[in-house]
C-alpha positions in Angstrom: -47.4 -12.0 9.4 -50.1 -9.3 9.3 -51.3 -8.5 5.8 -50.3 -4.8 6.1 -46.7 -5.8 7.0 -44.1 -4.5 4.5 -40.9 -6.4 4.5 -37.7 -4.9 3.1 -34.6 -6.9 2.2 -31.3 -5.1 2.1 -28.7 -7.0 0.0 -25.2 -6.2 1.3 -22.6 -6.5 -1.3 -18.9 -7.1 -0.7 -17.8 -3.5 -0.9 -20.3 -1.8 1.4 -20.4 -3.7 4.7 -21.5 -0.9 7.1 -24.5 0.6 8.7 -23.5 4.3 8.8 -24.2 6.4 5.7 -25.8 3.4 4.0 -28.6 4.7 1.7 -30.3 1.3 1.0 -30.4 0.4 4.8 -31.8 3.9 5.7 -34.4 3.8 2.9 -35.5 0.2 3.9 -35.8 1.1 7.5 -38.0 4.1 6.8 -40.3 2.4 4.4 -40.9 -1.0 6.0 -42.1 -2.6 9.2 -39.9 -5.7 8.9 -36.2 -5.2 8.0 -34.1 -8.1 6.7 -30.5 -7.4 5.8 -28.7 -10.2 4.2 -25.3 -11.1 2.7 -24.8 -13.7 0.0 -21.5 -15.6 -0.6 -21.3 -17.4 -4.0 -19.9 -20.9 -4.2 -18.3 -19.9 -7.4 -16.1 -17.4 -5.6 -14.6 -20.3 -3.5 -14.1 -22.7 -6.4 -10.7 -23.0 -8.1 -10.5 -21.4 -11.6 -10.4 -23.8 -14.5 -9.3 -21.4 -17.2 -6.7 -23.4 -19.0 -3.7 -21.3 -20.0 -4.8 -18.3 -17.9 -4.6 -19.4 -14.3 -3.1 -22.0 -12.0 -6.4 -22.9 -10.4 -6.5 -20.0 -7.9 -10.0 -19.2 -6.5 -11.5 -15.8 -6.8 -11.5 -15.4 -3.1 -8.1 -16.4 -1.8 -7.3 -17.1 1.9 -6.4 -13.5 3.0 -9.3 -11.9 1.2 -11.8 -14.5 2.3 -10.7 -14.1 5.9 -11.0 -10.3 5.8 -14.5 -10.6 4.1 -15.8 -13.1 6.7 -14.5 -10.9 9.6 -16.2 -7.9 8.1 -19.5 -9.7 7.7 -19.3 -10.9 11.3 -18.6 -7.3 12.5 -21.6 -6.1 10.4 -23.8 -8.7 12.1 -22.7 -7.5 15.5 -23.5 -3.9 14.6 -26.9 -4.8 13.2 -27.7 -7.0 16.3 -27.0 -4.1 18.6 -29.6 -2.2 16.6 -32.2 -5.0 17.0 -31.8 -6.5 13.5 -30.3 -9.9 12.6 -28.1 -10.3 9.5 -29.1 -13.2 7.3 -26.2 -15.0 5.6 -26.6 -17.2 2.6 -24.4 -19.4 0.4 -26.1 -19.1 -3.0 -25.7 -17.7 -6.5 -26.6 -14.0 -7.0 -28.5 -14.9 -10.2 -30.9 -17.1 -8.2 -31.6 -14.3 -5.7 -32.3 -11.8 -8.5 -34.7 -14.2 -10.1 -36.5 -15.2 -6.9 -38.2 -11.9 -6.4 -40.4 -12.5 -9.5 -41.9 -15.6 -7.8 -44.3 -15.8 -4.9 -45.0 -12.5 -3.0 -45.5 -9.3 -4.9 -42.2 -7.4 -4.7 -40.1 -4.8 -6.4 -36.4 -4.0 -6.5 -34.9 -0.6 -5.7 -31.4 0.0 -6.8 -29.0 2.4 -5.1 -25.7 3.6 -6.5 -23.0 4.3 -4.0 -19.8 3.0 -5.5 -18.5 6.3 -6.9 -18.2 10.0 -6.1 -19.9 10.8 -9.3 -23.4 9.5 -10.0 -24.1 7.7 -13.3 -27.0 10.0 -14.0 -24.4 12.8 -14.3 -22.7 10.9 -17.1 -22.0 11.1 -19.9 -21.5 14.8 -20.4 -21.4 16.4 -23.8 -17.9 16.1 -25.3 -16.6 19.4 -26.6 -13.9 19.7 -29.2 -11.4 22.6 -28.9 -12.0 25.1 -31.7 -9.0 25.4 -34.0 -7.6 28.9 -33.9 -6.6 31.0 -36.9 -3.0 30.7 -38.1 -2.8 34.4 -38.9 -1.7 34.4 -42.6 -1.6 38.2 -42.9 2.2 38.8 -42.6 1.8 42.6 -42.5 -0.5 42.4 -39.5 1.9 40.2 -37.6 4.8 42.4 -38.3 2.9 45.5 -37.1 1.9 43.8 -33.9 5.5 42.7 -33.3 6.9 46.2 -33.7 4.2 47.6 -31.4 5.1 45.1 -28.7 8.8 46.0 -29.0 8.1 49.7 -28.4 6.3 49.1 -25.2 8.4 49.9 -22.0 9.2 47.2 -19.5 6.7 46.5 -16.9 9.0 47.1 -13.9 10.9 50.1 -15.4 9.2 52.9 -13.3 9.1 50.8 -10.1 12.4 49.0 -9.9 14.3 51.6 -8.1 11.6 52.2 -5.5 11.3 48.4 -4.9 15.0 48.0 -4.3 15.1 50.9 -1.8 12.1 49.7 0.2 13.4 46.2 0.2 16.7 47.4 1.8 14.8 49.2 4.5 12.6 46.2 5.2 15.7 44.0 5.4 17.2 46.1 8.1 13.9 46.3 10.1 13.6 42.4 10.1 17.1 41.9 11.3 19.1 40.6 8.3 18.2 37.5 6.2 18.0 35.2 9.2 15.4 37.4 10.9 13.4 37.7 7.6 13.4 33.9 7.3 12.2 33.5 10.9 9.4 36.0 10.3 8.3 34.1 7.2 8.3 30.8 9.1 6.1 32.3 11.8 3.7 33.7 9.2 3.4 30.4 7.3 3.2 28.2 10.4 -0.6 28.5 10.7 -1.0 27.7 7.0 1.1 24.6 7.4 -1.0 23.5 10.4 -4.1 24.1 8.3 -2.7 21.9 5.5 -1.8 19.1 7.9 -5.0 19.1 10.0 -7.6 20.0 7.4 -6.3 18.4 4.2 -5.7 14.9 5.4 -9.0 13.6 4.0 -8.6 15.7 0.8 -5.5 13.8 -0.1 -7.7 10.8 -0.9 -9.8 12.8 -3.4 -7.5 12.3 -6.4 -7.3 8.6 -5.8 -11.1 8.3 -5.4 -11.5 10.2 -8.7 -9.1 7.8 -10.4 -11.1 4.9 -8.9 -14.3 6.5 -10.5 -12.5 6.5 -13.8 -11.7 2.8 -13.5 -15.2 1.9 -12.5 -16.9 3.8 -15.3 -14.4 2.4 -17.8 -15.2 -1.1 -16.7 -19.0 -0.4 -16.9 -18.6 1.0 -20.4 -16.2 -1.7 -21.7 -18.0 -4.7 -20.2 -16.5 -8.1 -21.3 -14.2 -6.4 -23.7 -12.0 -5.5 -20.7 -11.5 -9.2 -19.9 -10.6 -10.5 -23.4 -6.9 -11.2 -24.2 -6.7 -8.2 -26.5 -8.0 -5.9 -23.8 -9.7 -2.6 -24.1 -7.7 -1.5 -27.1 -8.3 -4.8 -28.9 -4.5 -5.2 -29.5 -3.2 -8.7 -30.5 0.1 -9.3 -28.7 2.4 -12.4 -28.7 1.3 -13.7 -25.3 2.3 -17.3 -24.5 1.7 -19.7 -21.7 4.4 -21.3 -19.6 3.1 -23.0 -16.5 6.5 -23.3 -14.9 7.5 -19.7 -15.5 4.1 -18.5 -14.3 4.5 -20.5 -11.1 7.9 -19.0 -10.4 6.6 -15.5 -10.9 3.7 -16.2 -8.5 5.9 -17.8 -5.9 8.6 -15.1 -6.0 11.3 -17.3 -7.6 12.2 -15.3 -10.7 15.7 -14.3 -9.5 14.8 -10.6 -9.6 14.9 -9.6 -5.9 12.4 -6.7 -6.0 9.8 -8.8 -7.9 10.4 -11.8 -5.8 10.1 -9.8 -2.5 6.9 -8.2 -3.6 5.3 -11.5 -4.8 6.2 -13.2 -1.5 4.8 -10.4 0.5 1.6 -10.7 -1.5 1.3 -14.4 -0.9 2.1 -14.1 2.9 0.1 -11.0 3.8 -2.4 -10.2 1.0 -0.8 -6.8 0.5 1.6 -5.2 -1.9 2.6 -1.6 -2.5 1.4 0.3 -5.6 5.0 0.5 -6.9 5.4 -3.2 -6.4 2.2 -4.0 -8.3 3.3 -1.9 -11.2 6.7 -3.5 -11.4 5.5 -7.1 -11.0 2.8 -6.6 -13.6 5.2 -5.0 -16.0 7.7 -7.8 -15.4 5.1 -10.5 -16.2 3.7 -8.9 -19.3 6.7 -7.1 -20.8 9.5 -9.2 -19.5 8.2 -12.7 -19.5 5.6 -12.1 -22.2 3.0 -14.1 -20.3 -0.8 -13.6 -20.6 -1.8 -10.6 -18.5 -4.9 -12.3 -17.4 -2.9 -14.8 -15.3 -1.5 -11.9 -13.3 -5.0 -10.2 -13.0 -6.5 -13.5 -11.7 -3.8 -14.0 -9.2 -4.0 -10.4 -7.9 -7.8 -10.8 -7.7 -7.4 -13.9 -5.6 -4.7 -12.7 -3.2 -5.1 -9.0 -2.7 -7.2 -8.1 0.4 -8.0 -4.7 -1.1 -8.9 -6.0 -4.5 -11.4 -4.0 -6.5 -12.6 -5.6 -9.8 -12.5 -2.5 -12.0 -9.3 -1.1 -10.6 -7.5 -4.4 -10.9 -8.5 -5.2 -14.5 -8.3 -1.7 -15.9 -4.8 -1.4 -14.4 -3.7 -4.8 -15.8 -4.9 -3.6 -19.2 -2.7 -0.6 -18.8 0.4 -2.6 -17.6 0.0 -5.0 -20.5 -0.2 -2.2 -23.1 -3.7 -3.0 -24.2 -5.6 -0.4 -22.2 -6.8 3.1 -23.1 -3.4 4.7 -22.5 -1.6 5.6 -25.7 1.8 4.8 -24.1 3.1 1.3 -23.8 5.2 1.8 -20.7 7.9 -0.7 -19.5 8.9 -0.3 -15.8 12.6 -0.4 -15.0 12.2 -3.2 -12.5 15.9 -3.6 -11.6 16.9 0.0 -11.2 13.6 0.9 -9.4 13.9 -2.1 -7.1 17.6 -1.9 -6.2 18.6 1.7 -6.6 15.3 3.6 -6.0 12.3 2.1 -4.3 13.9 -0.6 -2.2 17.7 -0.1 -2.1 18.0 -2.4 0.9 16.9 -5.5 -1.1 19.9 -7.4 -2.2 18.8 -11.0 -2.6 15.8 -13.2 -1.8 16.7 -16.8 -0.9 
């Protein structure tokens, strides 16, 4: 390799396996003469958990999630190869890679933040407290103000008659109430089309902002989020029952909605948001089992698992998060009478 050659390694993480709109890849390609993108899979992610009393030995990467990840990495390799660059894949521990740059060749690390809509440098903002308003202790002043308001004429007094007359004329011109409704529909049709065509991407904004909240909460809390007492540091009467935990995981609780959702998760790697809420509430509030068992299982089986979203949500479901409410989901009524009324029994 020539002495003036500048090599740039781009470390692809699990959540950003693409080439378009990828700031690290773009920066590395513009600053170097030799581009080496690589992906590292940790052996620890494939090993079964050994947390006694918290899990049943499920790996961090379950079958559905691992398959999706490997397919995504393979697709990334094809895209990079089409651009003339080969993707390097490794089976190693991330800690070893982070330490290796300090040995051998002179090197430096450039970090890029692309996991949220809001950049960490914009946080935290100054927290403002709402100023307390005066209670108005001067009774005479309040009484005078009240009397003055009562003496004021109604806002529509002078215009009510004219409004009624013109409305009747407009009603006849449009051709009764049916004609007025058709005219309104025609006028609003372009607006509805705008909403349907232009706002499709915008409907995700709220969810992305909530994801940002989860991510920054996890960054701020650190390991406190993973402890049994959770973000709020609340001690609850959790207990461990291997048989009961296994029945919940396998969808054998006897509650049709919970069982159907858990079996869907095991078979496909997916579960609806309402299903996740009810299954989590059932485990923590109904069975009184350690919430971390559910969090570990979801982490292993969900294809769309996100670390911060999963664990902050489980803190909330368990009543140990940063929400002042301790909500219990009505699993039976939501499952049979509301969300999935067609579910009657699961064999």
